[in-house]
C-alpha positions in Angstrom: -5.7 18.5 -179.9 -2.7 16.8 -182.0 -2.1 16.9 -185.6 -3.2 13.7 -186.7 -3.9 14.9 -190.6 -6.3 14.2 -193.3 -4.3 13.6 -196.5 -4.2 10.1 -196.5 -7.7 8.7 -197.4 -10.1 8.7 -194.8 -11.6 5.7 -196.3 -8.2 3.4 -196.4 -7.5 4.6 -193.1 -10.4 4.0 -191.1 -13.1 1.6 -193.3 -16.8 2.4 -193.4 -18.1 4.1 -190.2 -21.6 2.6 -189.3 -24.5 4.2 -189.4 -26.0 5.5 -186.1 -29.8 4.4 -185.0 -32.3 6.9 -183.9 -33.2 6.4 -180.6 -32.8 8.4 -177.8 -29.7 8.9 -175.9 -29.3 8.0 -171.4 -26.6 9.2 -170.1 -24.5 7.2 -167.6 -20.6 7.1 -166.1 -18.5 4.6 -168.2 -16.6 2.4 -166.1 -12.9 1.7 -166.9 -11.8 0.9 -164.0 -11.7 -2.2 -162.3 -10.5 -3.9 -159.2 -8.6 -6.5 -160.6 -9.0 -5.8 -164.4 -6.0 -4.6 -166.7 -7.9 -3.2 -169.6 -6.4 -3.5 -172.9 -6.0 0.1 -174.2 -5.7 1.4 -177.8 -4.8 4.8 -179.1 -5.5 6.6 -182.6 -4.3 9.7 -183.6 -0.2 10.0 -181.9 1.3 13.4 -181.8 2.0 15.5 -179.2 -1.3 15.6 -177.0 -1.5 12.0 -176.8 2.6 11.8 -176.3 2.5 14.3 -173.4 -1.3 13.1 -171.9 -2.0 9.5 -172.7 0.4 7.1 -173.2 4.0 6.9 -171.2 2.2 8.8 -168.1 -0.8 6.3 -168.1 1.9 3.4 -168.0 3.9 4.4 -165.2 0.8 5.9 -163.0 -1.4 3.4 -163.5 0.2 0.2 -164.8 -1.8 -2.5 -163.0 -4.9 -0.7 -165.1 -3.7 -0.4 -168.5 -1.6 -2.1 -171.3 -1.2 -1.0 -174.7 -2.1 -3.2 -177.1 -2.1 -0.7 -180.3 -0.9 2.5 -181.8 -2.6 3.9 -185.1 -1.8 7.1 -186.9 -1.8 7.8 -190.8 1.5 9.5 -190.8 4.1 6.7 -190.2 6.6 8.2 -189.1 4.9 9.7 -186.1 4.0 6.7 -185.3 7.2 5.0 -185.3 8.8 7.8 -183.5 6.0 7.7 -181.3 6.7 4.5 -179.9 10.1 4.9 -179.6 9.8 7.6 -177.6 7.1 5.8 -175.0 9.3 2.8 -174.9 6.3 1.0 -176.1 6.4 -2.4 -177.4 2.3 -3.2 -179.0 1.6 -2.9 -182.6 1.7 0.0 -184.8 -1.2 0.2 -187.8 -1.9 3.0 -190.1 -5.0 1.1 -190.8 -7.5 2.0 -187.9 -10.2 -1.0 -188.4 -7.0 -3.5 -189.0 -5.8 -2.3 -185.7 -9.3 -2.3 -183.8 -9.7 -6.2 -185.5 -6.8 -7.7 -184.7 -5.8 -6.0 -181.0 -9.4 -5.9 -179.8 -9.1 -3.6 -177.5 -11.7 -2.7 -174.2 -10.6 0.9 -174.2 -9.7 3.3 -177.1 -8.2 6.4 -176.7 -8.9 9.1 -179.7 -6.7 12.2 -180.4 -7.1 12.3 -183.0 -8.0 15.8 -185.7 -11.4 17.4 -183.6 -13.4 17.0 -186.7 -12.4 12.9 -187.0 -13.2 12.3 -184.0 -17.0 11.2 -184.8 -15.4 8.8 -187.3 -13.2 6.7 -184.6 -15.1 7.2 -181.3 -18.5 5.5 -183.2 -15.9 2.8 -185.4 -14.2 2.7 -181.8 -17.7 1.2 -179.8 -19.1 -0.7 -183.0 -15.8 -2.3 -182.3 -16.3 -3.4 -178.8 -14.3 -0.6 -176.8 -15.3 2.0 -174.4 -14.0 5.3 -175.4 -12.0 7.9 -173.9 -12.1 11.2 -176.3 -9.5 14.6 -176.1 -12.5 17.4 -176.2 -14.1 18.6 -177.9 -16.0 15.6 -178.8 -16.9 16.9 -182.5 -17.4 20.2 -184.4 -20.9 19.8 -185.6 -24.7 19.0 -184.5 -25.0 15.9 -187.3 -21.8 14.1 -186.2 -22.8 15.1 -182.3 -26.0 13.4 -182.9 -24.3 10.3 -184.8 -22.4 10.2 -181.5 -25.0 10.5 -179.1 -26.8 7.1 -181.1 -23.8 4.7 -181.6 -23.5 4.8 -177.6 -27.5 4.5 -176.8 -27.1 1.4 -180.0 -24.1 -0.2 -178.9 -24.0 0.1 -174.7 -20.4 1.5 -175.1 -19.5 4.4 -173.4 -17.8 8.1 -174.2 -15.8 9.7 -171.4 -14.4 13.5 -172.6 -11.6 14.9 -170.7 -12.5 17.8 -168.9 -9.6 18.5 -167.3 -10.4 21.9 -166.1 -13.3 20.5 -163.8 -10.8 18.9 -161.0 -8.4 22.0 -160.4 -8.7 22.7 -157.3 -9.6 26.4 -157.5 -12.6 25.6 -160.1 -13.8 22.7 -157.2 -13.7 24.9 -154.5 -16.1 27.5 -156.7 -18.2 24.7 -157.4 -18.1 24.6 -153.5 -19.2 28.0 -152.6 -21.5 27.9 -155.4 -23.5 24.7 -153.9 -23.4 26.3 -150.4 -25.5 29.0 -151.6 -23.1 31.1 -150.1 -24.6 34.3 -152.9 -27.8 33.0 -153.0 -29.1 32.5 -155.9 -27.1 32.5 -159.0 -28.2 34.8 -161.3 -25.7 35.8 -164.3 -21.9 34.8 -165.0 -19.3 37.1 -166.6 -16.4 35.1 -167.3 -13.8 36.5 -169.9 -10.8 34.5 -171.2 -7.2 35.6 -173.1 -5.1 33.7 -174.7 -1.6 35.1 -175.1 0.1 36.0 -177.8 2.4 32.8 -177.8 -0.4 30.2 -176.9 -3.6 31.8 -179.2 -1.0 32.2 -181.8 0.0 28.9 -181.9 -4.0 27.9 -183.0 -3.5 29.8 -185.8 -0.5 28.1 -187.2 -1.2 24.6 -186.5 -4.9 22.6 -188.2 -7.0 24.6 -185.8 -6.9 27.5 -187.6 -9.3 25.6 -190.6 -12.9 25.8 -189.9 -13.0 22.5 -191.4 -11.0 20.8 -188.9 -11.6 22.6 -185.5 -14.8 23.7 -185.8 -13.2 27.2 -184.6 -12.2 28.2 -181.5 -15.7 28.2 -180.6 -15.2 24.4 -180.0 -12.2 23.4 -180.3 -11.1 25.6 -177.2 -14.2 27.2 -175.8 -15.8 23.8 -174.6 -14.0 23.6 -172.3 -14.7 27.0 -170.7 -18.8 25.9 -171.5 -18.6 23.0 -170.0 -17.2 24.6 -166.9 -20.1 26.8 -167.1 -22.5 24.4 -167.5 -20.8 22.0 -164.6 -21.1 25.2 -161.8 -24.0 26.8 -163.1 -25.9 23.3 -163.0 -28.3 23.7 -165.4 -28.7 23.6 -169.5 -27.8 26.0 -172.0 -31.0 26.6 -174.0 -29.7 29.5 -176.1 -27.2 31.6 -177.6 -26.5 34.7 -179.4 -22.7 35.5 -180.3 -20.5 38.0 -182.3 -17.3 37.0 -183.9 -14.4 38.1 -186.2 -11.0 37.6 -187.3 -9.1 41.2 -186.5 -5.5 40.6 -185.5 -3.9 36.8 -187.7 -4.6 35.8 -191.0 -5.3 38.1 -193.9 -4.5 41.1 -191.2 -0.6 41.6 -192.0 1.5 43.2 -195.1 3.4 40.3 -195.1 3.3 36.1 -194.9 4.6 33.1 -196.1 3.6 29.1 -196.2 5.8 28.6 -192.6 8.7 30.0 -190.5 11.8 27.8 -191.5 12.0 29.7 -194.4 10.3 32.6 -194.6 11.9 35.9 -195.4 10.5 37.9 -193.3 11.7 36.0 -190.2 13.6 39.4 -188.7 10.5 41.5 -188.7 7.7 38.9 -187.6 7.6 39.0 -184.5 5.6 35.6 -184.4 9.0 33.8 -186.1 9.3 30.7 -184.3 12.2 28.2 -184.7 10.7 24.7 -184.2 14.2 23.2 -184.3 15.1 24.7 -181.1 12.6 21.8 -179.5 13.9 18.2 -180.2 10.7 16.8 -179.6 8.7 18.8 -181.7 11.2 18.5 -184.2 11.1 14.3 -184.2 7.7 14.3 -184.2 6.6 17.2 -186.7 9.3 18.3 -189.2 11.7 14.7 -189.6 8.0 13.6 -190.8 6.7 16.3 -193.2 7.6 14.0 -195.8 4.5 11.6 -195.3 1.7 14.1 -195.0 2.6 17.9 -195.9 1.8 19.2 -192.9 3.6 22.4 -191.3 3.9 22.2 -187.5 5.6 26.0 -187.6 2.6 26.8 -189.8 2.4 31.2 -190.8 0.0 33.0 -188.9 -0.7 35.3 -191.2 -2.1 32.4 -193.9 -4.8 34.1 -196.1 -6.5 30.3 -195.8 -7.4 31.1 -191.9 -11.0 31.1 -191.7 -11.9 30.9 -187.3 -12.7 33.8 -185.4 -9.6 35.4 -183.0 -12.3 37.8 -181.5 -15.3 36.7 -179.6 -18.2 37.5 -177.5 -21.5 35.6 -176.5 -24.5 35.8 -174.4 -25.3 32.4 -173.3 -29.1 31.7 -172.1 -29.8 28.8 -169.0 -32.7 27.1 -168.4 -32.6 27.3 -165.1 -32.4 31.5 -166.3 -29.0 32.1 -165.6 -27.6 34.4 -168.0 -23.7 34.2 -169.1 -21.7 37.0 -170.9 -18.7 35.0 -172.5 -15.8 36.5 -174.6 -12.7 34.5 -176.0 -9.4 37.2 -177.5 -6.8 34.9 -178.8 -3.8 37.9 -179.2 -3.7 39.0 -175.3 -0.5 40.2 -174.0 -0.9 38.0 -171.0 -3.2 34.6 -170.4 -6.1 33.9 -168.2 -9.7 34.7 -167.3 -11.9 36.8 -165.3 -14.7 35.3 -164.2 -17.3 36.7 -161.6 -20.7 35.0 -160.6 -23.3 37.7 -158.9 -26.2 36.1 -156.8 -28.5 37.1 -154.7 -26.8 37.3 -151.8 -23.8 38.6 -152.9 -20.9 37.8 -155.7 -17.9 35.3 -156.1 -14.8 37.0 -158.3 -11.4 34.8 -159.3 -9.0 35.2 -161.9 -6.0 33.5 -163.0 -3.3 34.6 -165.0 -1.4 31.6 -166.7 2.1 33.7 -168.6 3.6 36.7 -167.4 2.2 37.1 -163.7 2.8 39.9 -161.8 4.5 37.6 -159.1 5.5 33.9 -158.8 2.2 32.4 -157.5 2.1 30.0 -154.8 -2.2 30.1 -154.8 -5.1 30.9 -156.5 -7.5 33.4 -154.9 -11.0 33.5 -154.6 -12.7 36.6 -153.7 -16.3 36.1 -152.0 -18.3 39.6 -151.1 -21.2 39.4 -149.7 -24.3 42.0 -150.0 -23.7 44.8 -147.0 -20.8 42.7 -145.9 -17.3 42.4 -145.8 -14.9 40.5 -148.1 -13.4 37.2 -147.9 -10.2 36.2 -149.4 -10.0 32.5 -149.7 -6.7 30.7 -151.2 -6.3 27.8 -153.0 -2.7 26.3 -153.5 -1.7 27.2 -156.7 -0.5 23.2 -159.1 0.7 22.7 -162.6 -0.8 20.9 -165.4 -4.7 22.7 -166.1 -4.6 23.4 -162.8 -3.9 20.3 -160.7 -6.6 18.6 -162.3 -5.1 16.5 -165.0 -3.3 14.2 -162.2 -7.1 13.9 -160.1 -9.0 13.7 -163.5 -7.1 10.5 -164.7 -7.5 9.1 -160.8 -10.6 9.8 -161.4 -10.7 7.2 -164.6 -8.3 4.7 -163.8 -8.6 4.2 -160.1 -12.0 2.9 -158.4 -14.2 5.5 -156.7 -17.3 5.4 -156.9 -17.5 8.5 -154.7 -17.7 11.6 -157.2 -19.3 14.3 -155.3 -18.6 17.2 -156.7 -19.9 15.6 -160.5 -16.7 16.0 -162.2 -17.3 13.0 -164.1 -18.3 13.7 -167.6 -20.9 11.5 -169.7 -20.9 12.0 -173.1 -24.0 14.5 -172.5 -21.7 16.6 -171.3 -19.3 16.5 -173.9 -22.4 17.1 -175.9 -23.8 20.5 -174.4 -20.4 22.2 -174.1 -19.8 21.8 -178.0 -23.5 22.3 -178.6 -23.3 25.6 -177.3 -19.8 26.1 -178.8 -22.0 24.9 -182.7 -24.7 27.5 -181.7 -22.5 31.0 -181.1 -20.6 29.6 -184.5 -23.9 29.2 -186.2 -25.1 32.1 -184.7 -21.7 34.3 -186.0 -22.8 33.4 -189.2 -26.8 34.4 -189.4 -26.5 37.1 -187.4 -29.6 35.2 -185.1 -29.3 33.6 -181.7 -29.8 29.7 -182.0 -31.9 27.2 -179.9 -30.0 24.7 -178.5 -32.2 22.1 -178.2 -32.8 22.3 -182.5 -29.6 21.2 -182.4 -30.2 17.5 -182.1 -32.3 14.9 -179.8 -30.7 16.4 -176.4 -33.4 18.1 -174.9 -31.8 21.2 -172.3 -33.8 20.6 -168.1 -33.8 22.8 -165.8 -31.3 20.7 -163.8 -28.6 19.0 -165.0 -28.4 15.1 -165.4 -26.0 13.9 -163.5 -24.4 10.6 -164.5 -24.7 7.6 -163.0 -22.3 5.1 -161.3 
């Protein structure tokens, strides 16, 4: 989820990635926190996600748990700015293999371009580290299978950071579903809206290219599919999907390379002056000379090959059916979701931008058959709905109690991207795709919970 780019030779950067064995995956929870052990931590991919989420805050919040021993990126300028911005004193590397062998971290945090996650996850485990990786786990089924086999072969563990599970509103929905409030769950309607600010940003950056992000089916929707898998507590079995590029890319009469030199500034509603943001200017603009990455790329570029309009029908092993959609050019940001059961229905929504009025709470509506509505108000929290801090605490503070099963194993990470990969494949082939045909994971009627 950052702008770690691929212009420098990957062979020179990472070295040789080991070959995965053909063993069968078993799910287990990585033990990242220990009562009296400070973890030696290395990070690869020094973009904005790493800076905001996985560097300064960890040291400030968990000084007794983490000590950074190495930072790595193929862009030396961004790497050095990242080190100054964090105040870290650890060494920096443009060679991943060298960093791992010299610093010998216990824990590797992976925040690179999605399509490269598997390289660092696999090699990191081979060199002795447990892994925390940003979502998505990776971008296709072959890379996913290689990660699954490497975890089993090395005995190391991978944790995927699904912070959405931890937000209080979504946790409350999980509790309501488990309590039988609406009887047996039968179907879900889930519709996500990215606005013309946040949504457009995916089409400016490297995410616009399928070969780097796996499309928004994988990069963005993996969050949503993980929520569904978690809420439903069953594994997805089959996906049928359609997708189109209806708004961005070629759907405009003019375009340029990026915003700063664009001759259409005065007439383009999507013109964005990155230089107004000093952090992004220092992190990206000032380091373009090293790799050519343009953080303020044009949303109308003709090389855009991902979808901005998507819809899927997902069937689960327990019979639950899901209707899902994602629109990336909405006037407001948020989602609407409804859970239909044999005894009633749960409705919830979040409007993350342009709200009608300031929000102090997130609302859930429970309507039972032949009864009245119940309105449940959950205090509104910042940081992905309040999930960021709770998730980090669960990782870095010793807590074996996980009553809502929010910890996400590599199997969870795999199943979330496999729904997206299946949807993308269905868009391309016009046929439904079975999850069991993609990797060695065999979907089950009941979700496999991670073990402490």
